[in-house]
C-alpha positions as CSV (number, residue, x, y, z in Angstrom):
1,X,28.6,-54.6,21.4
2,X,30.9,-53.4,23.4
3,X,33.3,-55.0,25.8
4,X,32.7,-52.4,28.7
5,X,31.7,-54.0,31.8
6,X,30.7,-51.8,34.7
7,X,31.3,-53.6,37.3
8,X,34.9,-54.4,36.8
9,X,37.2,-51.7,38.5
10,X,39.9,-52.0,36.0
11,X,37.7,-50.8,33.4
12,X,36.5,-47.7,35.0
13,X,36.5,-44.7,32.7
14,X,38.9,-42.4,33.1
15,X,39.2,-38.6,34.3
16,X,37.4,-36.4,31.9
17,X,40.1,-34.0,30.5
18,X,39.9,-30.2,31.0
19,X,41.6,-27.7,28.9
20,X,43.8,-25.7,30.7
21,X,42.2,-22.4,31.5
22,X,43.2,-18.8,29.7
23,X,45.4,-16.6,31.9
24,X,43.8,-14.1,34.4
25,X,43.9,-10.5,33.6
26,X,43.6,-7.6,36.0
27,X,39.9,-6.3,35.9
28,X,40.4,-2.5,34.3
29,X,38.4,0.7,35.7
30,X,35.9,1.8,33.3
31,X,36.7,5.6,32.6
32,X,34.0,7.7,30.8
33,X,35.5,10.2,28.2
34,X,34.0,13.5,27.9
35,X,31.3,13.5,25.3
36,X,31.3,16.5,22.5
37,X,27.6,16.8,22.7
38,X,24.9,16.5,25.4
39,X,23.8,13.2,26.6
40,X,19.9,12.7,26.0
41,X,17.7,12.9,29.2
42,X,16.4,16.1,31.2
43,X,17.4,19.3,29.5
44,X,18.0,22.3,31.6
45,X,14.7,24.6,32.3
46,X,14.5,27.6,29.9
47,X,13.4,30.5,31.6
48,X,11.4,33.4,30.1
49,X,12.8,36.0,28.0
50,X,13.3,38.4,31.2
51,X,14.8,36.4,33.5
52,X,17.4,35.6,31.4
53,X,21.2,37.0,32.5
54,X,22.8,39.7,30.4
55,X,24.9,38.0,27.3
56,X,22.5,34.9,27.1
57,X,20.6,34.3,24.2
58,X,17.4,32.9,25.1
59,X,14.2,32.2,23.0
60,X,10.9,33.5,24.3
61,X,8.5,31.1,25.6
62,X,5.6,30.5,23.3
63,X,1.7,30.8,24.8
64,X,-1.1,28.9,23.7
65,X,-3.9,31.1,22.6
66,X,-6.7,30.7,24.7
67,X,-9.4,32.4,22.4
68,X,-8.3,29.7,19.9
69,X,-8.8,27.1,22.8
70,X,-12.5,28.4,23.5
71,X,-13.1,28.7,20.0
72,X,-12.4,24.8,19.1
73,X,-14.0,23.6,22.6
74,X,-17.1,25.4,21.4
75,X,-17.0,24.5,18.2
76,X,-17.0,20.8,19.2
77,X,-19.9,21.4,21.6
78,X,-21.8,23.1,18.7
79,X,-21.3,20.0,16.4
80,X,-23.2,17.7,18.6
81,X,-25.6,20.1,19.5
82,X,-27.3,20.9,16.1
83,X,-30.7,19.8,16.7
84,X,-31.1,22.4,19.3
85,X,-32.7,25.3,17.3
86,X,-31.1,28.5,18.8
87,X,-28.7,27.3,21.1
88,X,-26.5,25.8,18.0
89,X,-26.6,28.9,16.0
90,X,-25.6,30.9,18.9
91,X,-22.7,28.3,19.6
92,X,-21.8,27.9,16.0
93,X,-21.1,31.8,15.4
94,X,-19.3,32.1,18.9
95,X,-16.9,29.4,17.7
96,X,-16.4,31.2,14.4
97,X,-15.8,34.5,16.0
98,X,-13.4,33.1,18.8
99,X,-11.5,31.0,16.5
100,X,-11.0,33.9,13.8
101,X,-10.0,36.1,16.9
102,X,-7.6,33.0,18.0
103,X,-6.4,32.9,14.1
104,X,-5.0,36.5,14.4
105,X,-4.2,36.2,18.0
106,X,-1.7,33.3,16.7
107,X,-0.7,35.6,13.8
108,X,1.4,37.8,16.6
109,X,4.7,36.7,17.8
110,X,4.8,34.3,21.1
111,X,1.3,32.7,20.5
112,X,0.8,29.3,19.4
113,X,-2.6,27.2,18.6
114,X,-3.3,28.1,15.1
115,X,-4.3,24.5,14.6
116,X,-7.1,24.7,17.3
117,X,-8.1,27.9,15.8
118,X,-8.6,26.1,12.3
119,X,-10.3,23.4,13.9
120,X,-12.9,25.7,15.9
121,X,-13.5,27.6,12.9
122,X,-14.3,24.1,11.0
123,X,-16.4,22.7,13.5
124,X,-18.3,26.2,14.0
125,X,-19.0,26.6,10.0
126,X,-20.0,22.7,10.0
127,X,-22.5,23.2,12.9
128,X,-24.3,26.4,11.6
129,X,-25.0,24.7,8.0
130,X,-27.3,21.6,9.6
131,X,-28.3,24.1,12.5
132,X,-29.7,26.4,9.7
133,X,-31.5,23.7,7.9
134,X,-33.3,22.1,11.0
135,X,-34.7,25.6,11.9
136,X,-35.5,26.1,8.6
137,X,-37.6,22.8,8.6
138,X,-38.5,23.5,12.0
139,X,-40.3,26.6,11.4
140,X,-41.8,25.4,8.2
141,X,-43.3,22.6,10.0
142,X,-45.1,25.5,12.2
143,X,-45.9,27.6,9.7
144,X,-47.6,24.7,7.4
145,X,-49.4,23.5,10.7
146,X,-50.7,27.1,11.5
147,X,-51.8,27.5,8.0
148,X,-54.2,24.9,7.5
149,X,-54.4,23.6,11.1
150,X,-54.5,19.8,12.3
151,X,-56.5,18.6,9.7
152,X,-54.0,19.2,6.3
């Protein structure tokens, strides 16, 4: 037990001791130093090759081959329509042709999109194979039904 009695005025606790605070210094202004490299963020817009003034080196802007994009889109559509006999063969061969032309165009300077052309070529080939099998089965069924009638 302690002998502290809160009701006795002579035994009041002493004031808490706080250490002296640190000396105050003046706030220094923040000065930015020039950076030896450009900061991250928005980069300046690259103008087309012909719009650059003389003496400035510029790279020509790449264009995505529209033929490659069309071949890829038609190839994807052909993959989903393999069960339609004539439409899929038309779409599949069209995708193969457009994708091939897109690959040739992407080989020329200034064009990009070779990956899309390859994807369209693969989709077109993968769409033509089951379409040919489905057509052979489809016409084989009609030929068998026509040879011996409905009773076979």
